[in-house]
SEGU-117116 format. One record per residue (C-alpha): x, y, z. Coordinates in steps of 0.1 Angstrom, whole numbers, plus 5000, padded with zeros to 4 digits. Layout:
N
XYZ/...
% end
This chain:
366
751125594906/749425244908/748125104940/746024794949/742825004947/743325014909/742524654905/738824734914/736524884888/735725194909/737625464892/735225774890/734626114904/733626184942/730226094935/728425774950/729725474936/726725404913/727925704893/731025804872/731026144863/728926284834/730726124803/728725844785/732025704774/733425614807/734625244812/736625014833/737824704820/739824374825/741624194799/743523854800/745323644776/747223284779/748923064756/750822734756/754622724748/754022554715/751422794703/748822524700/746222674728/745623034731/742723174751/741623534761/739223684783/737724034790/735024204813/733924554808/731724804829/730125104813/728525284844/726625564825/725325314801/724325064832/725824774812/728324514820/729624274793/732123974791/733823734767/735923424767/737523304739/739522984733/741622904700/742422544695/742922364663/741322544635/738422714654/738323004677/735422964703/733823304714/731523304746/729923634748/727623784777/726124094783/723924224812/722224534828/724324594857/721824784878/724725034891/726524734908/730124774899/731524484921/729224214910/731924114884/729923814867/728123844835/726023504829/728523244832/731823464831/733023594863/736123774875/737323734912/740123964926/742023744949/744923964957/745024324941/747524344915/748823994923/746223714917/743023684899/740723404893/738723374860/735423134862/733623014831/730522844847/728122604833/726422714801/724722554769/727822614746/730122364761/732922594774/733822594812/736822634832/738622774863/741922964859/743923174882/746523444871/749423494893/751723814886/755223754875/756224104882/754724444894/752424624870/753424874845/751425194843/751525274806/751525664797/748025824797/746425794764/744826114754/743926174718/741326404700/739826414667/739726794659/737926944690/736326624700/737926414727/738526054711/740025864741/741525934775/742525644796/744925474817/746125114815/748024884840/749724574824/751524284839/752623944824/751123654844/751523274851/748323074846/746922754862/743722564859/741722404832/739422464806/736822214793/735622234758/732522004749/733721754775/737321744765/739721864792/742722124785/745222164814/746522524817/749222464842/752622624830/751022874806/752223224804/750123544794/749323904802/746524084819/745624434819/743524694836/742224994817/739825284827/739025604814/737025734782/736925574746/733825514723/731725254737/727925174731/725925324703/728025534679/727825894678/725626034652/727026374651/729726374626/733226544635/733326894622/735126934599/735326574588/738626414599/740126104581/740125794603/743525684612/744725474640/748225264641/748325054672/750824804682/751024644717/753624384726/753924214760/756423914761/757323634785/760923514791/762323304817/764023574835/762523884821/759324054812/759324294783/756624514771/756324784741/753524964726/753225254700/750425474688/751625664656/750025934636/749825894598/753326044592/754725774615/755225984645/754625824680/752226024700/752425744729/755225494727/757225334755/759025014762/759724844795/762324544804/762024384839/764824164850/763023914874/766523794887/767824114895/764624284905/765224584882/763124774857/764324954825/762025204811/762825324775/761025634761/760225634724/762425334714/763125284676/761424994658/762124814624/759024624609/757824484579/754624334565/753424034544/753224104508/750324334498/748824324535/748824504568/749624184584/753024244603/755523954596/758724124610/759224334642/762324444661/762624694689/765824874700/765724894740/768825114747/771324834758/769024554746/767024464717/763924224711/762824064677/759623864671/759223574646/755523624641/755123254636/752523124659/748623144661/746323414651/743723544676/740823754665/740124034688/736424064676/735823764697/736323994728/734124264711/736524474694/735024634662/732224354663/729224464644/726724314673/728924254704/731024564706/731724704737/728724864760/726024764734/722624674750/721324304747/718624324774/718724204813/721023934803/722123774772/724523474765/725923354731/728523164715/730123164679/733223024662/735723154637/737122924610/740722994612/741422854579/738723104565/739223414585/741923584564/739823544531/736823694550/738923994559/739924024523/736324004514/735324294534/734624144571/736524414587/736024284623/739024064616/741324344611/742324374648/744324064659/746923944683/749623724666/751423484691/754823494684/758223354695/760723624705/764223674712/765723934738/769324044735/770924174765/774424224780/773823894798/773223714764/770223604743/767023484757/764223314741/760623374750/757023434736/754223704734/751823864712/752124134686/748724304687/748024514657/745324754645/746124954615/743625194601/744225464578/747625604565/751125524581/753825664559/756725444572/754625134565/753325254528/749725274538/748125564520/744425564525/741725414549/742225034543/744724984513/746624674514/744224494538/745424144527/746724024495/
% end
């Protein structure tokens, strides 16, 4: 059950607000993305709190032309879970689960902006994610996801990018997953690494569609769901464990075909637009992964050459494995065919029998 309170990063036990139980891996996180209809501009942002580690970090990424710009920041949060700013990056909850403001203030790296996200539909509570590796708890968290309309502007090195008319997605997640320094105690007995993850929020003129799956190595889904919100009719269809058909570019783990059977509807993706590298937001990044300590306050910026990034992956730069692929999409319902846009987020590690993946990282890229 989601309520307005779930938009505030205060999920915890009944202890005082400065504490969040006893597990060091507790986190509370905001995520946003947005994109132009022609795929020429993509941006994403995240802000995470790690109460047991007393750290808050954030990132804002902008992908235009042949570059992805990654503005990163980290601070010691001093137990204050409502001071939602890290260096120049801040999040303001204007109306819980309805309107959020993202501000990138002045900094020496040439990226600033003010962006407002307004929900297109009520948030989707994804099924609780609980996964163990042997006897060890690997993750236990909840996520609320909703598609949004963006307005505002971004300034990049003095050039203005108007954001009005952009669609995108936001989510709020909280619970337990590995953060900060890695656990030095190996799992007993050793367990092979395996993680198969697809997450696909889509925007159409009168529909919002969402699908995700976590599969095991045999291809069996341990967490899968799809949702279609008809904005005109005000209805929601929830499909448990929908069937999917997928394919990959030759000799790679890059998905180039995806379709999902949604009971009386179906959706197919073209996987034909911009690639966004999630390492810009800290995912699997060797230095800026979530919850790492960088001192009282640190702000940095780097860029990814989009013409070189896939070659870097093939050469062993594994932080480029986790991506969101901006894609056009077609939704087919009883009322006809609808054209829209969204992302295929993909992270494939280890075996997945239906995909032909056999070991940890075979078929990374051609």
